[in-house]
C-alpha positions in Angstrom: 18.7 48.1 91.5 18.2 44.4 92.7 15.0 43.1 94.1 16.1 40.6 96.6 13.6 39.5 99.7 14.7 37.5 102.4 11.9 35.0 104.0 14.2 33.5 105.9 13.0 34.6 109.6 9.2 35.1 108.1 6.3 33.3 109.4 4.3 32.4 106.8 1.7 29.7 106.6 0.8 29.7 102.7 3.4 30.7 100.0 3.0 30.2 96.5 5.2 31.4 93.5 2.5 32.1 90.6 -1.0 31.5 90.5 -3.1 30.0 93.5 -5.9 29.0 91.4 -6.2 25.4 90.3 -8.4 24.9 87.6 -9.7 21.4 86.8 -8.9 19.7 84.0 -11.1 20.2 81.2 -13.0 16.6 80.8 -13.5 15.6 77.1 -17.4 14.6 76.6 -16.6 10.9 75.8 -14.8 10.5 79.3 -17.6 12.0 81.2 -19.9 9.0 79.3 -17.2 6.3 80.4 -17.7 7.4 83.9 -21.1 7.6 83.8 -21.3 4.3 82.4 -19.3 3.2 85.3 -21.1 4.6 88.0 -24.9 3.1 86.4 -23.6 0.0 86.0 -22.4 -0.3 89.5 -26.0 0.7 90.5 -27.5 -1.4 88.5 -25.6 -4.1 87.1 -28.5 -6.0 86.0 -28.1 -3.4 82.5 -28.7 -5.1 79.5 -25.7 -7.7 78.6 -25.8 -6.9 74.8 -26.9 -3.8 73.9 -28.3 -3.0 70.6 -25.8 -0.2 70.0 -22.7 -2.2 70.2 -24.6 -4.9 68.1 -25.2 -2.0 65.6 -21.5 -1.7 64.8 -20.3 -5.0 65.2 -22.2 -6.1 62.0 -21.8 -4.8 58.6 -23.6 -1.6 57.6 -26.4 -3.0 55.2 -26.5 0.1 52.8 -23.1 -0.3 52.0 -21.3 -2.8 49.9 -19.3 -5.2 51.9 -15.7 -5.3 50.8 -13.2 -5.3 53.5 -11.3 -2.9 55.5 -8.4 -4.3 53.0 -10.7 -2.7 49.6 -12.1 -0.2 51.4 -8.6 1.6 52.2 -7.3 0.9 48.5 -10.3 2.3 46.9 -9.4 5.5 48.8 -6.0 5.4 47.8 -4.6 4.2 51.4 -2.7 1.1 50.0 -0.4 2.4 52.2 -1.8 1.7 55.8 -4.0 -1.6 54.5 -1.4 -4.1 56.1 -1.0 -2.2 59.8 -4.8 -1.6 59.3 -5.7 -5.5 59.2 -3.3 -5.9 61.8 -4.9 -3.1 64.5 -8.4 -4.0 63.2 -7.8 -7.7 64.1 -6.4 -6.7 67.2 -9.4 -5.0 68.6 -11.6 -7.1 67.5 -10.1 -9.9 69.5 -10.0 -7.4 72.7 -13.9 -7.1 71.6 -14.8 -10.7 71.3 -12.7 -10.9 75.0 -15.0 -8.7 76.8 -18.0 -9.3 74.8 -20.0 -10.1 78.8 -18.9 -7.1 80.3 -21.8 -4.6 80.5 -19.5 -2.2 81.1 -17.1 -2.8 78.2 -20.2 -3.1 76.0 -21.2 0.3 76.5 -18.2 1.9 76.6 -17.3 0.8 73.2 -21.1 1.4 71.4 -19.8 5.2 73.0 -16.7 5.1 71.6 -17.3 3.5 68.3 -20.1 6.0 67.8 -17.8 9.2 68.6 -15.4 7.7 66.1 -17.8 7.4 63.4 -19.4 10.9 64.0 -15.8 12.4 64.4 -14.7 10.5 61.2 -17.6 11.6 59.1 -17.5 15.1 60.3 -13.7 16.0 60.2 -11.9 13.2 57.8 -14.5 12.5 55.1 -14.7 16.5 53.7 -11.1 16.2 53.7 -11.4 13.4 51.7 -13.7 14.1 49.4 -11.7 17.8 48.9 -8.7 15.3 47.8 -6.7 16.6 51.0 -3.5 15.0 51.3 -2.6 11.8 53.6 -0.7 14.0 55.6 -3.7 16.6 56.1 -6.0 13.6 56.7 -3.7 11.7 59.0 -3.3 14.6 61.1 -6.7 15.5 61.3 -7.1 11.7 62.5 -4.7 12.0 65.0 -5.9 15.6 66.1 -9.9 14.5 66.5 -9.8 11.1 67.0 -6.9 9.0 68.3 -5.7 11.9 71.2 -9.3 12.8 72.6 -10.8 9.1 72.5 -7.6 7.7 74.2 -7.5 10.4 76.6 -10.8 9.4 77.4 -11.0 6.0 77.5 -7.2 5.4 79.1 -8.7 6.4 82.2 -11.4 3.5 82.0 -8.9 1.2 81.0 -4.9 1.3 81.5 -4.4 -1.3 78.8 -5.5 0.8 76.5 -3.0 2.3 74.1 -3.3 4.5 71.0 -2.9 1.2 68.6 -6.6 0.2 70.2 -8.0 3.6 68.9 -6.7 2.8 65.4 -7.8 -0.8 65.7 -11.6 0.6 66.2 -11.2 3.1 63.3 -10.3 0.5 61.5 -13.0 -2.0 62.4 -15.7 0.6 61.9 -13.9 1.0 58.2 -14.4 -2.8 57.7 -17.8 -3.2 58.9 -18.5 0.0 56.4 -19.6 2.3 58.6 -16.6 4.9 57.3 -15.8 5.5 53.7 -12.2 6.5 52.6 -13.3 7.2 49.2 -14.6 10.2 47.1 
């Protein structure tokens, strides 16, 4: 038995194959924050130029020994990432310096760096302390940091790529906000 239906002479005004309901995409909280920042700055362009939150991330963390991104990664057993980490950190630093006069950029970067710091300390740091493999750590960094941060920030600035997000991670490492050793 075959199920065939001839609709050639029908007068449908609306035909849908599958589910007609359209569900909006779930928006990451960071993405919502970026949208909100853009709207607030448009409403009040006089918002503070250099915000304290960003200044906190662009300076070395005072309660930790300043040894730089290279030494932090070597101490954490991640010699394999040093060359790329230095390159990406410097790439992000140049981008940050270039956009330092933009209120929107400053607020967005402060939010993004905060999310990266908290996410690293919540998901990655415990793996480091438990002696997890580099592969496990890299997979969590990709899943919990790179993917969601990239997805949230690319809508704000289409020139951002995953390498910029990695640069932010290593920038925070170099400023002693992230610890890679036990």
